[in-house]
C-alpha positions as CSV (number, residue, x, y, z in Angstrom):
1,X,0.0,0.0,0.0
2,X,2.8,2.4,0.9
3,X,4.6,1.5,-2.4
4,X,1.4,2.3,-4.4
5,X,1.2,5.7,-2.8
6,X,4.8,6.6,-3.4
7,X,4.5,5.5,-7.0
8,X,1.5,7.7,-7.4
9,X,3.5,10.7,-6.4
10,X,5.9,10.4,-9.3
11,X,5.7,13.2,-11.9
12,X,4.2,12.5,-15.3
13,X,4.1,14.6,-18.4
14,X,1.4,17.2,-19.1
15,X,-1.9,15.5,-19.5
16,X,-2.9,17.5,-22.5
17,X,0.2,16.7,-24.6
18,X,-0.3,14.4,-27.5
19,X,1.6,11.2,-28.1
20,X,5.0,11.6,-29.8
21,X,5.1,12.1,-33.5
22,X,4.4,8.7,-35.2
23,X,3.1,7.1,-32.1
24,X,-0.6,6.5,-31.9
25,X,-3.0,5.4,-29.1
26,X,-6.4,4.0,-29.7
27,X,-8.7,3.0,-26.8
28,X,-11.2,0.3,-27.4
29,X,-14.5,0.0,-25.4
30,X,-16.4,-3.3,-26.0
31,X,-20.1,-2.8,-25.3
32,X,-22.7,-5.4,-24.6
33,X,-26.1,-4.7,-22.9
34,X,-24.9,-1.3,-21.7
35,X,-27.9,0.9,-22.5
36,X,-27.8,2.4,-19.0
37,X,-24.2,3.5,-19.4
38,X,-24.0,4.2,-23.2
39,X,-24.7,8.0,-23.2
40,X,-22.5,8.6,-20.2
41,X,-19.7,6.6,-21.8
42,X,-19.9,8.7,-25.0
43,X,-19.8,11.9,-23.0
44,X,-16.7,10.8,-21.0
45,X,-14.6,9.8,-24.0
46,X,-15.7,12.8,-26.0
47,X,-14.3,15.1,-23.3
48,X,-11.0,13.2,-23.3
49,X,-10.7,13.4,-27.1
50,X,-11.3,17.2,-27.0
51,X,-8.4,17.4,-24.6
52,X,-6.3,15.6,-27.2
53,X,-5.2,13.0,-24.6
54,X,-5.3,10.2,-27.2
55,X,-5.8,9.7,-31.0
56,X,-9.1,7.7,-31.2
57,X,-11.7,5.8,-29.2
58,X,-13.5,2.9,-30.8
59,X,-16.8,1.8,-29.2
60,X,-17.7,-1.8,-30.4
61,X,-21.1,-3.3,-30.0
62,X,-22.0,-6.9,-30.9
63,X,-24.6,-8.9,-32.8
64,X,-25.1,-11.0,-29.7
65,X,-27.3,-8.2,-28.4
66,X,-30.6,-8.3,-30.4
67,X,-33.6,-6.0,-30.3
68,X,-35.8,-6.7,-27.3
69,X,-38.2,-4.7,-25.2
70,X,-36.2,-1.6,-25.9
71,X,-33.4,-0.2,-28.1
72,X,-30.0,-2.0,-28.2
73,X,-26.7,-0.5,-27.0
74,X,-25.8,0.1,-30.6
75,X,-29.0,2.1,-31.3
76,X,-28.4,4.2,-28.2
77,X,-24.7,4.9,-29.1
78,X,-25.6,5.7,-32.7
79,X,-28.1,8.3,-31.5
80,X,-25.7,9.8,-29.0
81,X,-23.0,10.2,-31.6
82,X,-25.4,11.6,-34.1
83,X,-26.4,14.3,-31.6
84,X,-22.9,15.7,-31.7
85,X,-20.7,14.5,-34.6
86,X,-17.8,16.8,-33.8
87,X,-15.4,13.9,-33.2
88,X,-16.2,12.1,-36.4
89,X,-13.2,10.0,-37.3
90,X,-11.8,9.9,-33.7
91,X,-14.9,8.7,-31.8
92,X,-15.9,5.7,-33.8
93,X,-18.8,3.2,-33.5
94,X,-18.3,-0.3,-34.9
95,X,-20.6,-3.3,-34.8
96,X,-19.2,-6.8,-34.6
97,X,-21.3,-9.3,-36.7
98,X,-19.2,-12.3,-35.7
99,X,-21.3,-14.6,-33.4
100,X,-18.5,-15.3,-30.9
101,X,-19.3,-15.9,-27.2
102,X,-16.5,-13.8,-25.8
103,X,-15.6,-10.1,-26.4
104,X,-12.3,-10.9,-28.0
105,X,-14.0,-10.7,-31.4
106,X,-15.1,-7.1,-30.7
107,X,-11.5,-6.2,-29.6
108,X,-10.0,-7.7,-32.7
109,X,-12.4,-5.8,-34.9
110,X,-11.3,-2.5,-33.3
111,X,-7.6,-3.4,-33.7
112,X,-8.2,-4.1,-37.4
113,X,-9.8,-0.7,-37.8
114,X,-6.9,1.0,-35.9
115,X,-4.3,-0.7,-38.1
116,X,-6.0,0.6,-41.2
117,X,-6.5,4.1,-39.8
118,X,-2.9,4.4,-38.4
119,X,-1.0,2.2,-40.8
120,X,2.3,4.0,-40.6
121,X,2.4,3.7,-36.8
122,X,1.4,0.0,-37.0
123,X,4.2,-0.7,-39.5
124,X,6.9,0.7,-37.2
125,X,5.5,-0.8,-34.0
126,X,4.2,2.5,-32.7
127,X,0.5,1.7,-32.5
128,X,-0.8,1.1,-28.9
129,X,-4.2,-0.4,-28.1
130,X,-5.9,0.5,-24.8
131,X,-8.8,-1.6,-23.5
132,X,-11.5,-0.2,-21.2
133,X,-15.0,-1.3,-20.0
134,X,-18.2,0.8,-20.5
135,X,-18.0,1.9,-16.8
136,X,-14.2,2.7,-16.9
137,X,-13.3,6.4,-16.2
138,X,-9.5,6.6,-16.3
139,X,-7.9,9.5,-14.6
140,X,-6.6,12.3,-16.9
141,X,-3.0,11.5,-15.8
142,X,-3.2,8.0,-17.3
143,X,-2.2,8.9,-20.9
144,X,0.6,11.2,-19.9
145,X,2.1,8.6,-17.6
146,X,1.7,5.9,-20.3
147,X,3.6,8.2,-22.7
148,X,6.4,8.7,-20.2
149,X,6.7,5.0,-19.4
150,X,6.8,4.0,-23.1
151,X,9.7,6.4,-23.5
152,X,11.5,5.2,-20.4
153,X,11.0,1.4,-21.1
154,X,10.9,0.9,-24.9
155,X,11.2,-2.9,-24.5
156,X,7.9,-3.1,-22.6
157,X,4.9,-3.9,-24.8
158,X,2.2,-4.3,-22.2
159,X,1.1,-2.0,-19.4
160,X,-1.5,-2.4,-16.7
161,X,-2.8,0.5,-14.7
162,X,-4.1,0.3,-11.1
163,X,-7.8,0.4,-10.5
164,X,-10.0,2.2,-7.9
165,X,-13.3,0.4,-7.6
166,X,-16.3,2.5,-6.7
167,X,-20.0,2.1,-5.9
168,X,-22.2,2.9,-8.9
169,X,-24.2,6.1,-8.4
170,X,-27.4,4.4,-9.6
171,X,-30.4,2.9,-7.8
172,X,-30.0,-0.6,-6.3
173,X,-26.4,0.0,-4.9
174,X,-26.4,-1.3,-1.4
175,X,-24.1,-2.3,1.5
176,X,-22.6,-5.2,-0.4
177,X,-21.5,-2.9,-3.2
178,X,-19.8,-0.6,-0.7
179,X,-17.9,-3.5,0.8
180,X,-16.9,-5.0,-2.5
181,X,-15.5,-1.6,-3.7
182,X,-13.3,-1.5,-0.5
183,X,-12.1,-5.1,-0.9
184,X,-11.4,-4.9,-4.6
185,X,-9.4,-1.7,-4.3
186,X,-7.5,-3.1,-1.3
187,X,-6.5,-6.2,-3.2
188,X,-5.3,-4.1,-6.2
189,X,-3.1,-1.8,-4.1
190,X,-1.8,-4.5,-1.7
191,X,-1.5,-7.7,-3.7
192,X,-1.1,-6.6,-7.3
193,X,1.4,-3.9,-6.8
194,X,3.6,-6.2,-4.8
195,X,3.4,-9.0,-7.3
196,X,4.0,-6.8,-10.3
197,X,6.9,-5.1,-8.7
198,X,8.6,-8.3,-7.7
199,X,7.8,-10.2,-10.8
200,X,8.6,-7.7,-13.5
201,X,12.5,-8.0,-13.4
202,X,12.2,-11.7,-14.2
203,X,15.8,-12.4,-13.2
204,X,15.2,-15.3,-10.8
205,X,13.1,-18.4,-10.6
206,X,10.8,-16.8,-8.0
207,X,10.3,-13.6,-9.9
208,X,9.6,-15.4,-13.2
209,X,6.8,-17.3,-11.4
210,X,5.1,-14.5,-9.5
211,X,1.3,-14.8,-10.3
212,X,0.0,-11.6,-11.8
213,X,-1.7,-10.6,-15.1
214,X,-3.5,-7.9,-16.9
215,X,-7.1,-7.1,-15.9
216,X,-9.1,-6.7,-19.1
217,X,-9.5,-3.0,-18.5
218,X,-6.9,-0.3,-18.0
219,X,-4.5,-2.4,-20.1
220,X,-2.4,-1.2,-23.0
221,X,-0.8,-3.4,-25.6
222,X,1.6,-2.6,-28.5
223,X,0.1,-3.9,-31.7
224,X,3.1,-6.0,-32.6
225,X,2.6,-8.1,-29.5
226,X,-1.0,-8.7,-30.6
227,X,0.4,-9.7,-34.0
228,X,2.8,-12.2,-32.3
229,X,0.0,-14.0,-30.4
230,X,-2.6,-13.8,-33.2
231,X,-4.9,-11.2,-31.6
232,X,-6.7,-11.1,-28.3
233,X,-7.0,-14.6,-26.8
234,X,-10.2,-16.5,-27.8
235,X,-9.7,-20.0,-26.4
236,X,-11.4,-19.3,-23.1
237,X,-13.2,-16.7,-21.0
238,X,-11.6,-13.6,-19.5
239,X,-9.3,-12.3,-22.2
240,X,-7.7,-9.9,-19.8
241,X,-6.3,-12.7,-17.6
242,X,-5.4,-14.8,-20.6
243,X,-3.5,-11.9,-22.3
244,X,-1.4,-11.3,-19.2
245,X,-0.7,-15.1,-18.7
246,X,0.3,-15.4,-22.4
247,X,2.7,-12.5,-21.8
248,X,4.1,-14.1,-18.6
249,X,4.6,-17.5,-20.3
250,X,6.2,-15.8,-23.3
251,X,8.7,-13.9,-21.1
252,X,7.1,-10.5,-21.7
253,X,7.2,-7.9,-18.9
254,X,4.0,-6.1,-17.9
255,X,4.6,-2.5,-16.9
256,X,2.7,-0.8,-14.1
257,X,0.8,2.5,-14.4
258,X,-0.2,4.0,-11.1
259,X,-2.8,6.4,-12.5
260,X,-6.2,4.9,-11.8
261,X,-9.0,3.5,-13.8
262,X,-12.1,4.3,-11.9
263,X,-14.4,1.3,-12.3
264,X,-17.7,0.2,-10.9
265,X,-18.6,-2.8,-8.8
266,X,-21.8,-4.9,-8.9
267,X,-24.8,-3.3,-7.2
268,X,-26.4,-6.4,-5.6
269,X,-25.3,-9.6,-3.8
270,X,-26.7,-11.6,-6.6
271,X,-24.7,-9.8,-9.3
272,X,-21.6,-10.0,-7.1
273,X,-21.8,-13.8,-6.9
274,X,-22.2,-14.0,-10.7
275,X,-19.3,-11.7,-11.2
276,X,-17.0,-13.4,-8.8
277,X,-18.0,-16.9,-10.1
278,X,-17.1,-15.8,-13.6
279,X,-13.8,-14.3,-12.4
280,X,-12.8,-17.4,-10.5
281,X,-13.7,-19.6,-13.5
282,X,-11.2,-17.4,-15.4
283,X,-8.5,-17.9,-12.8
284,X,-8.9,-21.7,-13.2
285,X,-7.9,-21.4,-16.9
286,X,-4.2,-21.1,-16.5
287,X,-3.4,-24.7,-17.5
288,X,-5.4,-24.1,-20.8
289,X,-3.2,-21.1,-21.4
290,X,0.0,-23.0,-20.9
291,X,-1.1,-25.7,-23.4
292,X,-2.1,-23.0,-25.9
293,X,1.3,-21.2,-25.6
294,X,3.2,-24.5,-25.9
295,X,1.3,-25.5,-29.1
296,X,2.1,-22.2,-30.7
297,X,5.8,-22.0,-29.7
298,X,5.3,-19.0,-27.4
299,X,6.5,-20.7,-24.2
300,X,9.7,-19.2,-22.9
301,X,9.7,-20.7,-19.4
302,X,11.0,-24.1,-18.5
303,X,8.6,-26.9,-17.5
304,X,9.5,-26.5,-13.9
305,X,8.8,-22.7,-14.0
306,X,5.5,-23.4,-15.7
307,X,4.5,-25.9,-13.0
308,X,5.5,-23.5,-10.2
309,X,3.6,-20.6,-11.9
310,X,0.6,-22.9,-12.3
311,X,0.7,-23.9,-8.6
312,X,1.1,-20.3,-7.4
313,X,-1.9,-19.2,-9.6
314,X,-4.0,-22.1,-8.3
315,X,-3.3,-21.1,-4.7
316,X,-5.1,-17.7,-5.3
317,X,-8.7,-19.0,-6.0
318,X,-8.4,-22.0,-3.6
319,X,-7.2,-19.7,-0.7
320,X,-10.0,-17.3,-1.6
321,X,-12.7,-19.9,-1.2
322,X,-11.3,-21.9,1.7
323,X,-10.2,-19.0,3.8
324,X,-13.7,-17.5,3.7
325,X,-15.3,-20.8,4.8
326,X,-12.7,-21.4,7.5
327,X,-12.9,-17.9,9.0
328,X,-16.7,-17.8,8.8
329,X,-17.0,-21.2,10.5
330,X,-14.4,-20.2,13.1
331,X,-16.3,-17.0,13.9
332,X,-19.6,-18.8,14.2
333,X,-18.2,-21.4,16.6
334,X,-16.5,-18.9,18.8
335,X,-19.4,-16.5,18.9
336,X,-21.7,-19.5,19.8
337,X,-19.3,-20.3,22.7
338,X,-19.4,-16.7,23.9
339,X,-23.2,-16.6,23.7
340,X,-23.5,-19.9,25.6
341,X,-21.3,-18.5,28.4
342,X,-18.5,-21.0,27.8
343,X,-16.0,-18.3,26.7
344,X,-12.7,-17.6,28.3
345,X,-10.4,-14.7,27.5
346,X,-8.7,-16.7,24.8
347,X,-12.0,-17.4,23.1
348,X,-12.8,-13.7,23.0
349,X,-9.3,-13.1,21.6
350,X,-9.9,-15.7,18.9
351,X,-13.1,-14.0,17.9
352,X,-11.2,-10.6,17.6
353,X,-8.4,-12.2,15.7
354,X,-10.7,-13.9,13.2
355,X,-12.8,-10.7,12.8
356,X,-9.7,-8.6,11.9
357,X,-9.1,-10.6,8.7
358,X,-12.1,-9.4,6.8
359,X,-12.5,-6.1,8.7
360,X,-9.1,-4.6,8.3
361,X,-9.5,-3.3,4.7
362,X,-12.7,-1.4,5.8
363,X,-10.6,0.5,8.3
364,X,-8.3,2.0,5.6
365,X,-9.8,4.5,3.2
366,X,-8.0,4.5,-0.2
367,X,-10.3,6.3,-2.6
368,X,-12.1,9.7,-2.5
369,X,-15.4,7.8,-2.3
370,X,-14.2,5.8,0.7
371,X,-12.9,8.9,2.5
372,X,-16.4,10.3,2.1
373,X,-17.9,7.2,3.7
374,X,-17.8,6.6,7.5
375,X,-15.5,3.8,8.8
376,X,-18.6,2.2,10.4
377,X,-20.3,2.0,7.0
378,X,-17.2,0.7,5.3
379,X,-16.7,-2.0,7.9
380,X,-20.4,-3.0,7.7
381,X,-20.1,-3.2,3.9
382,X,-17.0,-5.4,4.1
383,X,-18.7,-7.8,6.5
384,X,-21.6,-8.0,4.1
385,X,-19.5,-8.4,1.0
386,X,-16.7,-10.6,2.1
387,X,-18.6,-13.9,2.7
388,X,-20.6,-13.3,-0.5
389,X,-17.4,-13.2,-2.5
390,X,-16.1,-16.3,-0.9
391,X,-19.2,-18.2,-1.8
392,X,-18.5,-17.8,-5.5
393,X,-15.5,-20.1,-5.3
394,X,-17.7,-23.2,-5.0
395,X,-20.0,-22.8,-8.0
396,X,-16.9,-21.8,-10.0
397,X,-15.0,-24.9,-9.0
398,X,-18.1,-27.1,-9.7
399,X,-18.5,-25.5,-13.2
400,X,-14.7,-26.0,-13.9
401,X,-14.7,-29.6,-12.9
402,X,-17.9,-30.4,-14.9
403,X,-16.5,-28.4,-17.8
404,X,-19.7,-26.4,-17.8
405,X,-20.4,-22.9,-19.1
406,X,-17.4,-20.6,-18.9
407,X,-19.2,-17.5,-17.9
408,X,-22.6,-15.8,-18.0
409,X,-23.7,-14.1,-21.2
410,X,-22.8,-10.8,-19.5
411,X,-20.6,-10.6,-16.5
412,X,-22.3,-8.2,-14.0
413,X,-20.5,-5.0,-12.9
């Protein structure tokens, strides 16, 4: 956490400055069933383009979303762009007709457009592709920092920025959403920063097998790396995780941007379980990625390194699910003993120790929204959200073992 704060204090170039001559940045936003966010998303990226922070933004809808009770996301976006066509050519709407279950098809369509539009940059490996979700609101400093990092580390072809998760300012957002925002941001600033920092040098067995990846939003990829791997991964769900794993197995470093992508969390407990189940199913796809890289000659780690990396990746979802069950069961047993009057001082101490594990993140405010929320509400939210997240491990494991559906048609946010 301290490291993330110190990194955030580093200076970056002026936010309004364009990319270097010849270098181009195109941000891609895949959209599916996003009618409630479509107009707001257009307004946000339109403002960034007017500040000349990047070269183009491509919104990509999909034929998977058909006309129903109301207009589709594509219809809403088309109307929003028609109302103010000032950014014609730089704020672009594409529609993916390929009937593919994952969003990789949408991303590849946008990359194809970017290569045609900025052909000179693509030919000299100066075309960068950024990926964001419909709810992503990256900080203004993001693109200036990216520009500085590219210049400082020309050999790095992938960057991942940090994420601050926030509660959606829309009806239906409850205590679980508040707690989930705290926990997700806590994990990013504590676990991910440490893993990325220790794993990026890659000069030892331990660093080469540190488990970290890209997220699927707030990630930037140089187009020649996408050429190398044949586009965004399509062989399983969660292209963000898969992309980062392919990079790790191929010996590619993943740079870290400390500017934040402000992203939303699910509003309800039901949506949170669906989201976490989908994410955990994605985490269990590492072995598939290793086989995919081996078949295409992309594997740059030894077999022992692959096995160790696979084991360290597996520990993450298993510990996620089991720790929740163990701590919850332990709390229930000890609280029952206290209620029944059988408690001693060490029983009360056990309850306090177990309770600290899920409560601690709620005591530390890390975002502007969390600072505006009382500690009592943050802790109450964490206590409501934490067991719900842990429950998702079990349906994810069941689906993985049964080789069932990889993910819901739309992963809730």
